[in-house]
Residue, then its C-alpha position, 0 to 999 in steps of 0.5 A: m525488472t518489472t514484476p507483473f501483479r499477481k491478479a490471482l491474489t485478489l481472489v484469495g479466500v472468496a468467502g473472506i472477501l464476501a465477509l469483508a463486505p460492508g455490513a457483513a458482520s453488523a449483527q455483532e453489536t460489540v467488539d470482542p475484546a479477546l479477539l481484538a487483543t490477539v490482533e493487537t498483540a500480534l501487530e506489536s510483536t511483529r513491529a518489534f522486530d528490527s528487520l523484516r521483508i515486506s512484499t506488497q501488491s496494490l491494485t487501485e481502480s478509479s473512475a475519474q472525470f477524465g476516464n478510468l484508471s488502474i494502478q498496479n503496484s508491486s514491491t519487495l523491500d528488506l527493512m532494517r531498523t536504524d539506530a534512531d529506532s524510529d526510522w528504517n533503512a530499506a532496499g528492494e525493487i518496486s514496479l508499476i503497471s498503470e492504465l491511464p486515460v492519458i498515456s495508455t498502459l505504462s510499465l515501470g520498474a525501479e530499484m530503491v535504497r534508503l539509508d540513514g534518511v537518504t533515498i536513492v532510486r534507479f529506474g530500469d528500462l523505460p517505455d518508448g515515448l515516456p513524456i517525463d525524465l526518469p533516471q536510469t542511474w542511481t539518483t537521490t529522490d531530492d534530485l529527481e527533476a521530473g515525475g510529478g505524481i508518478v514517482p512518490l516512493p516510500t521514503t518514511a518509516e510509515a510508508l515503508l511499514g504500510a499496513l503494519m501501521l494501521p490503527i487497530s485498537a478499541d477506539s478504531v475497530t468498529v467490527i471484528a470477527a473470526l474467519p475460517e483458518d487459512e494457510i500460508d506456505g504450509q503454516a496454519m493461520s488464524v484469520t480475523q476480519l476487522s472494519l476500521d473507523p475511516a476517520a481514525v485511519l485518516e488521522s493515523e500514520a497509515s493514512g497513505l493507504l487511502t490514496l491512489g496507488g495504495g500509498r506504496g511504490l511508484g503510483g500516485g494520485n496525480l498525473p505527471g507534470g505537463l500531461t493533460p487528459p485526452g480530448g482536452a478534457p479539463l482536470p478538476a480545479e481541485v482534487v478534494s480529499p474524501s470525507p470519512e463518511d465516504i470511506q469504508v476500510t475493511l481488512a483481514v489479518y493473518i496470524g501464525a497459529d504457532d508464532g502469533l505473528v502477522h504474516r499477511i494483511y489483506l486491506l480493502v478500501n472503498i471510496a465513494g465518488s463525489d457528484d462534482g468529480s472532485t473525488p473519484a470513486t475508487t477501490i484499493t486492494t492491498i495485500s502485504d506479506f511479512s517474512n524474514l522477521g529478525e533475519p540479518v539485512e545488509i544495506a549499502m549505499p550505491i554510488i550516485g550516477e552508476 
């Protein structure tokens, strides 16, 4: 059930990626309020739907004291707003492919259901020699006995909505520019590039997008409990969160020319590493596609233990 990460998507619109590089639009001294308003309206309209499908791919590449690591997350989740209005039910599949200096290549897949505040998960085939216990029957996340940092799941509304929760406003956008139009599934898209104030993102409900694994799926910033780096290399005494001045946040928002809704967000996060290794140098690329807006969704709670 593991879905390979489609690396080709990381190359979508090479010109756009170059435009997203730091300083590419620095000549623009002010933020165009009309262009910003278009993006804000599209985000508000998309978030207003009571159901949608979010397909996310995230590639995290990091250089840490104990070696380089790569985490590829993929997820497809159907979301439905609850009666509480501020929370969401969800169901779908998540996969992880990671290359860690501790356990080489690791591939995992899981099904996940979140209903009325309860999240349960069931893992698929597990690789031989996995040094942690993961359930292959439906188990609530509260009952997971092991996994350490390798099994954080999107169990909050903020984590489920992901890039839709990015703080895009006049107070947080530092650069904005129109990129060449593009197309998704035959539908014309306007594409807008933005750079965000990292401090605003860190203080927002989308702060998880700045962590290893892009805040989604099975990836986490810590090694699973009980694992140690190869060669007996010590883990950092403390993993320090990066400071805003060490982070660059750029993104491209794809808005349907006909419906004015957000169909894709391409997010690029660069985090500078610290000299003492407490903060690894990290690049996080996240592509989120939004579809099935307003379409009926049925989510049922599976039987625990099956």
